[in-house]
C-alpha positions in Angstrom: 170.4 119.2 36.1 170.1 115.8 37.6 168.5 112.9 36.0 168.2 109.6 37.7 166.1 106.2 37.9 165.6 104.5 41.0 164.5 100.9 41.5 163.3 99.0 44.1 161.7 95.4 44.3 159.5 94.4 47.6 156.2 95.1 48.9 154.0 97.9 47.0 154.3 99.9 50.2 158.0 99.5 50.7 158.8 99.7 46.9 157.4 103.2 46.9 158.7 104.3 49.9 162.2 103.6 49.7 162.1 104.7 46.0 160.2 108.1 46.8 161.0 108.5 50.3 164.9 107.3 50.1 166.6 106.9 47.1 164.9 109.9 45.2 165.0 112.4 48.1 168.8 111.5 49.0 169.8 111.4 45.5 169.3 115.2 45.0 166.0 114.9 42.9 163.3 117.5 43.2 160.6 115.7 41.3 159.7 112.8 39.8 158.3 112.5 36.5 157.3 109.0 36.4 156.8 105.8 38.4 156.7 102.4 36.9 155.1 99.5 38.9 155.3 96.4 37.8 153.2 93.3 39.3 153.4 89.7 38.1 150.1 88.5 39.6 146.5 89.4 38.3 145.0 89.9 41.5 147.2 92.5 42.6 147.0 94.3 39.4 143.4 94.5 39.7 143.4 95.6 43.3 145.9 98.5 41.9 143.9 98.8 38.5 141.1 100.2 41.1 143.2 103.1 42.7 145.8 103.9 40.0 143.4 106.2 38.1 142.8 108.5 40.9 146.4 109.5 41.6 146.4 113.5 41.6 147.9 115.1 38.5 149.1 111.8 37.0 148.2 110.3 33.7 148.3 106.6 34.1 148.8 103.9 31.6 148.4 100.3 31.7 150.0 97.3 30.4 149.1 93.2 30.7 151.4 90.9 29.1 150.9 86.9 29.5 149.1 83.7 28.7 147.0 81.1 30.3 146.2 77.4 29.1 142.9 75.3 29.6 142.3 72.3 31.1 141.5 70.7 27.3 144.6 72.2 25.9 143.8 75.5 24.7 146.5 78.3 25.2 145.6 82.0 24.7 148.6 85.2 24.5 147.7 88.0 25.3 149.5 92.0 25.4 147.4 95.1 26.2 148.4 98.5 26.3 145.9 101.4 27.3 144.3 103.8 29.2 142.6 101.9 33.1 139.1 102.5 31.4 139.9 100.4 28.5 142.0 97.8 31.0 139.0 97.2 32.8 137.2 94.8 30.8 140.4 93.2 30.1 140.9 92.4 33.6 137.3 91.1 34.1 138.0 88.8 31.1 141.4 87.6 32.4 139.9 87.1 36.0 137.1 85.1 35.1 139.4 82.9 32.6 142.4 82.6 35.1 140.3 81.1 37.7 139.8 77.9 35.2 142.9 77.7 33.8 145.9 75.1 34.4 148.6 77.3 33.7 148.7 81.3 33.8 151.0 84.1 33.8 150.4 87.9 33.7 152.8 90.7 34.4 151.1 94.1 34.7 152.8 97.4 34.3 151.2 100.6 35.5 153.3 103.7 34.1 152.4 106.8 36.3 153.1 110.1 34.5 153.4 113.5 36.3 153.0 116.3 33.7 154.4 118.9 36.3 156.7 116.3 38.3 155.6 115.2 41.8 157.4 117.4 44.2 159.5 115.4 46.5 159.8 118.3 48.9 156.1 118.4 49.6 153.6 115.7 51.1 152.9 114.6 47.7 154.8 111.3 47.6 153.1 110.2 50.9 150.0 110.9 49.4 150.6 108.9 46.3 151.8 106.0 48.4 148.7 106.3 50.5 146.6 106.2 47.2 148.4 103.2 45.5 148.5 101.0 48.9 145.0 101.1 50.0 144.3 97.9 48.5 146.4 95.1 49.7 149.1 95.1 47.3 152.1 92.3 47.3 155.4 92.4 45.7 156.2 94.8 42.9 159.2 96.2 41.3 159.1 99.8 41.2 161.1 102.4 39.2 161.2 105.9 39.3 162.3 108.6 36.6 163.4 111.9 38.8 165.2 114.8 38.1 166.2 118.2 39.6 165.0 121.6 38.3 
């Protein structure tokens, strides 16, 4: 049995295509067990949050970690992990706070787990790419954990 991790950093559409359509397929994988997408902009994370829950066959978990500072010297650090529905109010809160902040950082991780595996020999990877890139999302670091049966 083959197991591997494939990684690529770039615009989200490119990173997904390279990882799923080039590296995993050419590396002998037949399915992807999970995808991890790391974003470093809250706006990009907000956009992905609106579509990531709709990926067929995937369970999606989200993590936000970072901090922001206010004009009056206040500081706030956060570390959230959970389901998309729980992340939505966190995203709303952070978006409003980030607009008024003087310093800000947010790293968002989306983990999509495919119980039966995302079949690489079908059109499923292309459908996932289309779904996840419906919104214009910038740079991402994508890791796929793949295996062959």
